[in-house]
Backbone bond lengths (Angstrom), bond angles and torsions (degrees), N, CA, C in turn:
res aa  C-N    CA-C-N  psi(-1)  N-CA   C-N-CA  omega(-1)  CA-C   N-CA-C  phi
1 X - - - 1.464 - - 1.522 108.52 -
2 X 1.316 116.22 134.74 1.455 120.46 179.54 1.520 109.36 -106.72
3 X 1.332 116.61 133.59 1.452 121.80 -179.55 1.514 110.03 -97.66
4 X 1.320 116.59 138.19 1.457 122.10 -179.21 1.513 108.48 -135.02
5 X 1.329 116.59 125.91 1.453 121.05 176.58 1.518 109.04 -87.02
6 X 1.311 116.42 127.54 1.452 121.81 -178.47 1.516 110.35 -114.89
7 X 1.323 117.55 150.94 1.463 119.41 172.24 1.522 109.96 -71.03
8 X 1.308 115.38 177.27 1.462 120.00 178.51 1.529 109.00 -57.72
9 X 1.325 116.31 125.34 1.458 120.01 -173.23 1.519 109.78 -154.92
10 X 1.315 115.92 173.73 1.459 121.51 176.82 1.520 108.06 -87.10
11 X 1.315 115.87 107.13 1.457 120.84 -175.98 1.521 111.89 -59.47
12 X 1.319 117.02 -31.87 1.464 121.47 -175.41 1.524 112.74 -69.44
13 X 1.337 118.14 -8.41 1.461 120.98 179.88 1.525 112.39 -103.49
14 X 1.318 118.28 -2.75 1.454 120.47 -175.55 1.525 110.92 -80.26
15 X 1.318 116.36 133.68 1.464 120.92 177.70 1.525 109.19 -87.12
16 X 1.314 116.19 106.07 1.460 122.73 -179.54 1.521 109.16 -141.80
17 X 1.311 115.69 167.34 1.461 118.93 173.83 1.522 110.83 -67.20
18 X 1.328 116.51 -39.52 1.464 120.94 -178.54 1.519 110.40 -140.83
19 X 1.312 115.80 143.20 1.461 122.45 173.86 1.520 107.59 -116.48
20 X 1.318 116.43 127.64 1.463 120.59 177.81 1.523 109.63 -93.56
21 X 1.317 115.81 150.29 1.457 120.75 176.94 1.518 109.88 -137.52
22 X 1.313 115.36 147.03 1.462 121.79 178.22 1.525 107.96 -85.98
23 X 1.317 116.31 96.28 1.463 122.47 -171.15 1.528 111.33 -95.54
24 X 1.339 115.28 177.15 1.460 120.61 171.55 1.527 108.76 -107.84
25 X 1.320 115.94 170.33 1.461 120.74 -172.07 1.522 113.31 -62.11
26 X 1.331 117.13 -28.56 1.457 120.28 179.63 1.510 114.04 -87.26
27 X 1.355 117.45 -5.19 1.469 123.03 -176.83 1.528 110.78 53.42
28 X 1.325 116.92 42.86 1.461 120.62 -176.16 1.530 113.02 -107.15
29 X 1.330 117.46 13.83 1.454 118.69 -179.76 1.514 111.42 61.72
30 X 1.334 115.62 -133.43 1.464 120.48 -178.44 1.520 112.28 -98.18
31 X 1.316 117.33 29.60 1.460 119.68 -179.30 1.529 112.71 -82.91
32 X 1.295 115.55 24.02 1.465 122.31 172.33 1.527 107.39 -121.24
33 X 1.325 118.60 61.43 1.465 121.37 -170.48 1.516 113.88 -65.30
34 X 1.325 118.41 -19.32 1.455 120.82 -178.34 1.524 113.40 -86.02
35 X 1.333 116.64 -4.35 1.461 118.85 178.12 1.520 108.32 -63.06
36 X 1.319 117.66 126.10 1.462 121.17 -169.12 1.521 114.00 -61.07
37 X 1.320 118.27 -25.68 1.465 118.61 -179.08 1.524 113.09 -78.21
38 X 1.312 118.20 -11.02 1.460 120.34 176.07 1.529 112.02 -76.84
39 X 1.316 118.56 -16.06 1.455 122.34 -172.34 1.524 111.12 -59.05
40 X 1.331 116.09 117.94 1.453 121.53 176.63 1.513 114.85 67.60
41 X 1.322 118.36 20.33 1.458 120.50 -176.64 1.522 110.92 -131.03
42 X 1.334 114.39 154.59 1.452 121.15 172.29 1.526 107.95 -113.24
43 X 1.309 116.89 162.24 1.463 118.81 179.79 1.522 110.37 -147.43
44 X 1.328 114.92 161.52 1.466 120.57 -175.53 1.521 111.97 -63.73
45 X 1.321 117.46 -39.48 1.464 119.91 -177.78 1.525 111.00 -62.52
46 X 1.323 116.68 -42.49 1.462 119.95 177.78 1.514 111.91 -63.59
47 X 1.347 116.54 -40.99 1.461 120.55 179.72 1.526 111.31 -65.76
48 X 1.319 116.97 -39.55 1.463 120.45 179.99 1.522 110.89 -68.20
49 X 1.327 117.53 -42.09 1.464 119.96 176.94 1.527 110.84 -63.02
50 X 1.332 117.19 -40.56 1.464 120.48 -179.56 1.523 111.00 -64.19
51 X 1.339 116.73 -41.72 1.462 120.26 -178.44 1.526 112.17 -74.26
52 X 1.325 117.34 -32.73 1.466 120.69 -178.31 1.517 112.47 -75.94
53 X 1.325 116.92 -26.71 1.457 120.57 -178.56 1.522 112.10 93.67
54 X 1.324 117.22 171.91 1.471 121.66 -173.54 1.523 114.64 -65.06
55 X 1.321 117.61 -18.43 1.470 118.67 179.37 1.524 112.03 -66.36
56 X 1.338 117.27 -25.42 1.460 119.65 178.45 1.528 110.68 -66.51
57 X 1.324 116.84 -46.19 1.462 119.99 177.58 1.527 110.75 -63.44
58 X 1.336 116.47 -38.25 1.466 119.92 178.15 1.527 110.66 -62.58
59 X 1.335 116.81 -39.90 1.465 120.34 178.38 1.522 110.95 -66.35
60 X 1.330 116.36 -37.44 1.466 119.95 178.01 1.526 110.72 -63.93
61 X 1.314 116.10 -37.64 1.462 119.79 -179.39 1.522 112.25 -68.94
62 X 1.322 116.82 -18.58 1.462 120.35 177.45 1.523 112.65 -81.18
63 X 1.330 116.55 -12.42 1.466 119.69 177.41 1.526 108.68 -69.42
64 X 1.306 116.75 131.49 1.465 120.97 -177.28 1.523 110.89 -61.84
65 X 1.337 115.93 133.89 1.459 121.62 179.18 1.518 110.54 -92.26
66 X 1.330 115.31 160.18 1.459 120.88 175.75 1.530 110.44 -72.68
67 X 1.298 115.51 -178.46 1.460 120.66 -175.62 1.520 113.55 -61.79
68 X 1.349 117.31 -25.11 1.464 118.99 -179.31 1.522 111.80 -80.94
69 X 1.317 117.20 3.28 1.466 125.32 168.59 1.515 116.31 81.19
70 X 1.318 119.05 1.85 1.464 116.75 177.27 1.520 114.33 -138.86
71 X 1.316 120.20 -20.37 1.459 121.48 -177.47 1.524 109.40 -77.81
72 X 1.324 116.13 112.03 1.464 121.55 -179.90 1.526 112.08 -104.27
73 X 1.304 116.58 -16.05 1.460 120.52 -179.92 1.519 107.80 -152.59
74 X 1.323 116.27 120.20 1.459 120.00 -177.89 1.530 111.18 -80.21
75 X 1.319 115.83 161.69 1.461 121.39 177.43 1.528 109.63 -56.93
76 X 1.336 115.69 132.67 1.455 121.66 -179.94 1.510 114.51 89.41
77 X 1.334 117.45 -4.51 1.457 121.21 -178.40 1.530 111.05 -110.77
78 X 1.323 116.47 174.86 1.464 121.71 -177.66 1.521 110.38 -143.66
79 X 1.325 115.53 150.30 1.461 123.85 179.40 1.525 107.82 -129.88
80 X 1.319 117.41 141.41 1.465 122.21 -178.34 1.523 110.37 -109.67
81 X 1.340 115.79 135.10 1.467 122.21 172.21 1.521 108.72 -132.24
82 X 1.332 117.82 165.85 1.467 119.55 169.84 1.527 110.37 -60.89
83 X 1.323 116.73 160.94 1.465 121.53 -177.61 1.525 112.93 -95.96
84 X 1.311 117.90 -14.39 1.462 123.30 176.74 1.529 111.09 56.51
85 X 1.313 120.52 -113.61 1.469 121.26 -173.03 1.524 113.69 -83.10
86 X 1.300 118.17 -0.12 1.466 121.07 177.08 1.529 110.13 -77.44
87 X 1.333 118.63 154.14 1.467 121.44 177.86 1.526 111.52 -80.28
88 X 1.309 116.69 51.96 1.464 123.21 -179.49 1.521 107.68 -148.22
89 X 1.312 116.02 169.87 1.462 120.16 178.21 1.528 112.04 -91.14
90 X 1.337 115.99 -33.84 1.457 120.14 -175.14 1.523 110.90 -137.99
91 X 1.327 115.25 155.78 1.464 121.96 167.09 1.521 107.43 -115.34
92 X 1.319 115.71 131.11 1.461 121.70 176.17 1.522 107.66 -104.21
93 X 1.313 116.46 110.44 1.463 122.52 -178.85 1.528 107.59 -92.31
94 X 1.318 117.76 113.49 1.461 121.72 -177.74 1.525 109.85 -119.98
95 X 1.327 116.37 140.92 1.464 121.57 -177.39 1.523 109.35 -107.98
96 X 1.322 115.33 112.94 1.465 121.57 178.63 1.528 110.17 -90.11
97 X 1.331 117.68 159.66 1.459 120.15 174.41 1.523 110.33 -75.78
98 X 1.301 116.40 164.52 1.454 120.63 174.51 1.526 108.92 -69.50
99 X 1.323 116.34 129.84 1.455 120.44 -175.73 1.511 114.58 -69.22
100 X 1.312 117.73 -22.01 1.459 121.46 -179.05 1.518 112.41 -98.30
101 X 1.334 116.30 -37.60 1.457 120.11 -171.49 1.523 114.05 -116.12
102 X 1.336 117.47 -7.98 1.452 120.08 177.00 1.508 115.08 75.59
103 X 1.315 118.47 14.15 1.460 121.19 179.42 1.520 108.87 -153.64
104 X 1.318 116.43 167.78 1.459 120.45 178.50 1.518 110.04 -76.71
105 X 1.340 116.85 133.33 1.463 120.59 177.60 1.519 111.83 -103.27
106 X 1.334 117.57 -5.60 1.459 120.16 176.42 1.522 108.22 -82.12
107 X 1.301 117.06 125.10 1.453 120.78 -171.42 1.523 111.76 -122.66
108 X 1.324 114.13 153.61 1.461 122.26 -175.52 1.514 109.80 -100.95
109 X 1.320 115.77 125.72 1.456 120.95 -178.81 1.520 111.98 -104.24
110 X 1.310 118.88 1.95 1.458 121.59 -179.89 1.514 111.77 87.51
111 X 1.322 115.70 170.87 1.459 120.38 178.13 1.510 113.79 62.84
112 X 1.338 116.56 27.33 1.470 121.66 -179.72 1.521 111.75 58.17
113 X 1.323 116.83 35.13 1.468 120.61 179.69 1.525 108.41 -125.03
114 X 1.319 114.98 124.98 1.456 120.15 179.13 1.515 109.41 -97.24
115 X 1.316 116.98 147.24 1.457 121.36 176.77 1.514 109.47 -149.85
116 X 1.310 115.70 150.09 1.461 119.76 176.55 1.505 112.20 -90.62
117 X 1.319 118.54 1.83 1.456 121.28 -178.34 1.508 112.33 -81.40
118 X 1.297 116.27 -172.40 1.462 120.89 -178.78 1.526 109.90 -78.06
119 X 1.309 116.00 132.56 1.457 120.35 -179.04 1.505 109.58 -165.14
120 X 1.309 116.57 -145.46 1.460 120.18 179.70 1.525 110.34 -64.26
121 X 1.309 117.09 147.67 1.459 121.08 179.69 1.523 109.95 -61.06
122 X 1.306 116.57 139.96 1.457 120.39 -179.38 1.526 109.92 -99.18
123 X 1.319 115.17 147.94 1.456 123.57 175.61 1.531 111.59 51.60
124 X 1.309 117.16 38.09 1.461 122.95 174.97 1.527 112.95 61.14
125 X 1.331 117.94 19.88 1.458 120.31 -177.83 1.517 109.77 -119.98
126 X 1.308 117.03 114.95 1.453 120.74 175.51 1.521 110.91 -100.27
127 X 1.324 117.19 -14.33 1.451 121.47 178.35 1.529 108.47 -121.03
128 X 1.351 117.54 148.98 1.461 119.54 176.34 1.527 110.76 -59.99
129 X 1.305 116.26 151.68 1.451 119.82 175.38 1.523 109.48 -68.99
130 X 1.332 119.07 160.62 1.464 121.06 179.66 1.522 111.77 -54.97
131 X 1.316 115.64 147.14 1.459 121.27 -178.92 1.519 110.52 -54.92
132 X 1.332 115.83 132.91 1.453 121.16 178.04 1.512 114.80 85.03
133 X 1.325 118.36 -4.74 1.455 120.84 -176.04 1.521 112.71 -78.57
134 X 1.340 117.88 -18.09 1.459 120.13 -177.19 1.524 111.56 -60.18
135 X 1.338 117.43 -38.55 1.457 120.09 179.00 1.515 112.04 -62.56
136 X 1.323 116.55 -39.99 1.459 120.06 177.49 1.510 112.17 -65.75
137 X 1.320 116.32 -37.91 1.464 119.93 177.81 1.525 111.20 -69.31
138 X 1.337 117.20 -34.53 1.461 119.38 176.44 1.524 109.87 -65.19
139 X 1.321 116.93 -41.71 1.466 120.04 176.47 1.524 110.52 -60.12
140 X 1.322 116.77 -42.07 1.461 120.27 177.44 1.524 111.00 -62.58
141 X 1.336 116.67 -36.22 1.466 120.74 177.86 1.521 110.58 -61.25
142 X 1.336 116.72 -45.66 1.465 119.84 178.46 1.528 111.13 -65.34
143 X 1.321 117.11 -39.65 1.472 118.75 177.46 1.526 111.04 -62.66
144 X 1.321 116.01 -37.47 1.468 119.58 178.13 1.523 111.15 -65.91
145 X 1.329 116.78 -37.28 1.466 120.53 177.37 1.525 110.27 -61.53
146 X 1.330 116.61 -50.03 1.462 119.91 -178.79 1.525 111.24 -65.47
147 X 1.328 117.07 -36.13 1.466 119.70 177.97 1.522 110.82 -65.82
148 X 1.337 116.15 -41.12 1.465 119.66 178.11 1.522 110.61 -64.30
149 X 1.338 116.41 -40.32 1.465 120.10 178.02 1.522 110.59 -62.72
150 X 1.328 116.33 -42.80 1.456 119.80 178.20 1.518 112.29 -64.19
151 X 1.326 115.86 -35.77 1.454 119.73 178.51 1.512 113.39 -64.62
152 X 1.333 116.06 -25.08 1.465 121.12 177.64 1.526 111.93 -99.49
153 X 1.325 116.54 8.70 1.476 122.66 -178.66 1.521 111.87 57.49
154 X 1.338 116.53 33.80 1.465 120.87 179.03 1.523 109.38 -75.49
155 X 1.321 116.19 129.08 1.457 121.18 178.10 1.517 111.91 -92.16
156 X 1.333 117.59 -11.30 1.464 121.01 -179.12 1.519 109.09 -145.55
157 X 1.326 115.34 138.83 1.461 121.72 -178.55 1.520 108.76 -135.65
158 X 1.320 116.36 130.14 1.465 121.42 173.80 1.520 107.92 -96.24
159 X 1.333 116.08 123.66 1.462 121.46 -175.51 1.523 111.33 -113.43
160 X 1.327 117.62 133.99 1.459 120.25 169.14 1.528 108.80 -84.47
161 X 1.309 116.50 177.51 1.467 121.00 172.25 1.526 106.78 -79.70
162 X 1.320 116.35 84.28 1.463 122.40 -171.87 1.530 110.91 -58.54
163 X 1.320 115.64 127.12 1.453 121.29 176.55 1.513 115.76 83.28
164 X 1.337 117.86 -2.20 1.469 120.48 -173.71 1.524 113.89 -93.65
165 X 1.320 118.03 -1.85 1.460 120.30 178.54 1.507 110.74 -97.76
166 X 1.319 115.87 -106.61 1.460 121.97 -178.60 1.527 111.63 -58.26
167 X 1.329 117.59 -32.09 1.459 120.45 -176.42 1.523 113.83 -80.62
168 X 1.327 117.92 -8.92 1.454 121.09 166.46 1.511 118.01 77.51
169 X 1.338 119.42 18.14 1.455 119.68 176.66 1.521 110.33 -68.11
170 X 1.317 117.17 140.82 1.454 121.95 171.34 1.524 108.32 -62.97
171 X 1.337 116.82 127.07 1.464 120.48 -172.95 1.522 112.07 -62.09
172 X 1.336 117.30 -40.40 1.456 119.91 179.87 1.516 112.22 -64.75
173 X 1.318 116.20 -43.74 1.462 120.60 178.72 1.522 110.54 -63.54
174 X 1.345 116.13 -44.73 1.460 120.17 -178.64 1.524 111.14 -65.06
175 X 1.341 117.16 -37.35 1.461 120.43 179.44 1.524 110.94 -62.86
176 X 1.333 116.84 -40.36 1.466 119.83 177.95 1.526 110.96 -62.41
177 X 1.328 115.88 -39.88 1.464 119.91 178.36 1.527 110.28 -63.47
178 X 1.345 116.30 -47.93 1.463 120.72 -177.43 1.526 111.56 -62.65
179 X 1.332 116.17 -45.21 1.462 120.05 -179.34 1.526 110.44 -65.55
180 X 1.335 116.18 -38.68 1.461 119.47 178.24 1.515 112.41 -61.39
181 X 1.330 116.14 -42.18 1.467 119.72 178.14 1.527 110.38 -64.93
182 X 1.336 116.37 -44.98 1.467 120.00 -178.81 1.522 111.43 -62.38
183 X 1.334 116.69 -43.41 1.465 119.96 179.06 1.526 110.45 -63.43
184 X 1.332 115.69 -41.03 1.455 119.10 179.01 1.516 112.39 -61.70
185 X 1.320 116.15 -42.01 1.462 120.06 179.45 1.520 111.42 -68.45
186 X 1.327 115.87 -41.12 1.466 119.19 -179.74 1.522 110.85 -68.26
187 X 1.332 115.60 -40.83 1.453 119.70 -179.77 1.509 112.52 -64.20
188 X 1.332 115.01 -29.27 1.453 118.95 179.92 1.507 113.33 -81.48
189 X 1.349 115.80 -3.05 1.458 119.09 -176.31 1.505 114.20 -91.29
190 X 1.356 116.54 2.62 1.460 118.79 176.62 1.508 113.47 69.42
191 X 1.344 117.34 24.39 1.445 120.17 175.80 1.506 114.25 87.92
192 X 1.314 118.21 -8.53 1.448 119.47 -177.01 1.503 113.62 -103.82
193 X 1.336 115.58 6.77 1.458 118.64 -174.72 1.506 113.17 -96.50
194 X 1.341 115.46 -100.16 1.460 120.33 -172.44 1.509 110.91 -82.65
195 X 1.310 115.06 146.55 1.454 121.86 173.31 1.510 108.14 -134.69
196 X 1.313 116.35 143.93 1.455 119.64 179.65 1.509 110.86 -74.37
197 X 1.318 116.75 139.19 1.452 121.43 177.89 1.505 110.53 -105.76
198 X 1.299 117.70 159.46 1.450 121.88 178.97 1.506 110.71 -131.05
199 X 1.325 114.17 176.09 1.456 118.78 176.85 1.495 112.48 79.46
200 X 1.318 116.16 -172.70 1.457 120.85 -174.59 1.501 113.81 -112.13
201 X 1.319 116.85 22.34 1.457 119.28 -177.50 1.506 112.87 -79.23
202 X 1.321 115.55 -165.12 1.463 120.59 -177.37 1.512 112.12 -78.14
203 X 1.302 115.64 -171.73 1.464 120.97 -178.76 1.515 109.62 -80.64
204 X 1.320 114.44 144.18 1.463 118.56 179.24 1.525 109.37 -136.57
């Protein structure tokens, strides 16, 4: 797999084998419009769902949920679906921890209605994760993305700044985590794995 650093761009237009997105536990895209952090903001997951078309959300809904009836992907894990109208073969939906609180703040109120207010505990967590654990969970999220890509034999992956939008991770801190994971994976490949890319071309 070759790594390529890109400037700020529209991830949904990149031609890659797989495009990763920073998803929520229910894999419902932006169907939680009342979540307070969505106010006046856009995010990569919403853009990817919009570009892929409604079949992407339908595919997400086919992913088996946990016993609480809505969690389809736990924090630190990833799920793969087809990419449909995107210029990629797959979408990797990964759930990052909350950058400020270490847990998901989007909660399920039942009746297919999402809300950012107080309600049932989300992602099986009623208490915040231990202090400082969010960074470790973000690293696990990136490892899950790369593992999912490898499972699909993807040679190229387009990555957003996972967790840095609605989830509020500090971009500099998150970048160090992402680069650390990538270096670790490349270093473990015996020199035959990742290579740095240059220029302004597509993903490789």
